N, C-alpha and C positions, 0 to 999 in steps of 0.2 A: 504494500500500500504506500502510495506517495501522497504527501500533503503539500499543497502549493498555496502560498500566501503572497498576494500582490500588494504593492504599496507605491506611493509616489504620485498618485492622481491628484487632481485639484482643478482650480479655476485659473485660467490664464488668458491673456489677451491674444488676439490674432497676431501672428508673427513671433510669438514667444516660444519658449522651450519647456519641456518637462522630461524627466527621466523616471521611467517606471522600473521597478525591481520586482522579481518574483523569487522568493526563497522557497527551496524545496527541502523536504525531510528525507532521511534515508542515506544510505552509504553508496548507492549506485547511481547517483545523479549523472555521472559522466558517461553512462551507458544509454541515457535517454535523449532522444530528439525533443527539442522544445519549440513551442510555437506561441505566438501572440495573435489573438483574435479580438474583434470588437463588435459590439452590438449597440446600435442606436435604437431609440424607441420606435416600435412599429416595423423594425427591419430585422432581417435574419442576421445571425452571427456570421461575420465574414473574416476571412484570413487577412492578416496584416503582415506577418513575417515568421520565418522559421530559421532554426540553426541546428546543425548536426551535433551529435554528441561531443565531438572534440572541437567543434567550432569552425571546421574547415569549409563548410558549405552553409551559405545563407541565401535567402530568397525573400523578395518583397512583393506585396501587391503593387500594381502600377500606380495606384492612387497615393502611395507613400514613398515610392522609390525616389531616392535623392534627398529625402527629408528625414527619414527614420533610419536608425541603425540598431540592429540587434547584436548583442554580444553575451558572452557567458564567462563566469569564473567558476570553474569546477571545484576549486579549492574551497570556495565559499558556498557551493550549492546554490548559486544564484544566476539568473538570467536577467538581462537588462533590455530596455527599449528606450533609446535616446530619441526624442521627438523634437525636431526643430522646425521652424517656419510653420507653426501650427495654424490651421485654418478652422473656421467654424464647423465645417463639414467633418472634422476629425472628432467632434463631440460624440462620445459614446462611453459605454462601460467596457473597459479593457480587461481581457482574461488571458492568463497564461495557461498552457496545457502541455502535457508530456506524453510521450509514447516510446515504447521500445521499438527499435528498428529504424527504418529509413525515414527521412523527412518527407512531409507531405503537406499540401495545402488543404486537404480534406478534413474538416473539423470532426467528422464522424469516425475518423481513424485514430483519434487521440483518446487515451485511456483515463487520464486524470486532469482535473480542472481546478483552478482556484475560484474564489468567490467573486473576483473582479474588483477593479478600482475605477472610479468615475473620473473621466476627463471632460472638462467643459471649456470650450474655447469661445470667448466673446468677441464680437465684431467691433 
């Protein structure tokens, strides 16, 4: 069982930055692929970014490419999402998720989820 706890959300003006963190329990964090997803009110949960277990492979949704950066520190059991040049349309609840095996953009293939952290971007 893996427990994930997100932090770092908040209210920020358009153009600003936030850094989300997701702390994982357990001793096998370095064997898990990690993903960030987001869900706005009335919308489906959508892929934002993923990172492979050792950090060598990353991928981003087109809507955040060039503005967001995913990274991980396996010594700290933590994955991060640096969000720059934030836009009002980035407003959502952000979730981290983990899975054994290969990275994927498909949210249904992730095994464990955090409770989410709210990001609100004002115009």
